[in-house]
N, C-alpha and C positions, 0 to 999 in steps of 0.2 A: 883724552876724553872730549875736548873741545872739537877736535876734528871729526869724531864720530857723530856728534850732535849736528855739525854743519854739513855732513855728507849728503843727506837728502836734499838740502838746499842747493848744494853744488850740482847734483844730478839734475835737479829741476831746471836750473839755469842753463846747463849744458843741453838739455832736450829742447828748451826754448830757442837757443841760438842755432841748433841744428835744423829745427823746423823752419825758422826764418830763412836760413840760407837756401834750403831746397825750394822754398816758395819763390824766391827771387830768381832762381836758375830756370824756372819754367816760363820762358817768355814767348813760347811758340804761338799761343793764341793771339797775342797782340800783333805779332808779325803777320799772321794770316789776315787779321782784320785790316791792317794797313795795306796789304796787297789788294784786297777786295775794294777798298776805297779808291786806290789808284787806278784799278782797271775800269771802274764805272764812275767817273767823276760827275757825270750828269744823270745819275740814276734817279734823282728826285723827280717824281711825277707831279704835275699840277692838276688839281681837280676844281671844277666849278659847277654850280647849279644855276640853270637859267630857266626863266619862265616866259612863255608867250601866251597872251590872252586874246580871246575874241577874234579869231581868224587871222591874227598876226602870225607871220612865220619868217624868222630871220636866222634860222638854224644853218642855212646853207653858207652864210658868211663865216660861221665858226668852223664848219667842216672844211671849207676852202683854206682856212688858216691852219689846219693841221690837228684840230680837235677830233676826238673819237667819242661816240655816244656809248656810255656804259649802261645807262638805264633811262627808259622813257616811260612817263606816266601821264595820264590825262584825267581831268575831272571837270564837272560842270561848273560854270561860273556865270554870274549875272553881269552882262556887259553894260546895259543901260537901264535906267529906272524911269518911271513915269508917274506923274501925280494925277490922281482921279478923285472926283468928289465921292464922299462916303454915302450920301443919299442923293436922290434926284433933285430935291429942292435946295441943295447946298450951293452957295456961291463961294467958290474958292478964293476969289480976290478979296472979298469983304470978310469972310469968316475963315481964318486960317486953321481953326480947330477941326474943320470937317474935311481937310485934305488928307488923302491916304496915298502913300508912295508904294507902288507895286513894281515888280520886275517887268521891264519892257522886252528886252532881248536877252535870251540865254544862249551863251556860247560855250566854248570849250577852252580850258586852260591846259597847256602842255608844259610839262616839267621835264627838263633834260638834265642828266648828270653827265658831264663831259670830263674827259681826261686828255692831257697832252703829254 
């Protein structure tokens, strides 16, 4: 009678042990992964974002160094600012409150996404 009550428990343990054994025998995905790592040891690519503003351009240095341009974007940017009086009778040196700062020169900022 005791054996009949323990029979489902024995079957459950046997199934568990069989399933664990079959899972450990399937090592082929791990071997394939190791081969791909060995074949491409330097497969890691480096990426960098670089910005040049107001008519600067130093991208040729990076291109000569082996970097490739993945994406290029440009936008307007204020290069220099100037101070002007708010009214005609304003003295900017004596009255600091009447000074207004305005954009003087507007240029272009170029943004490059590089990969090596």
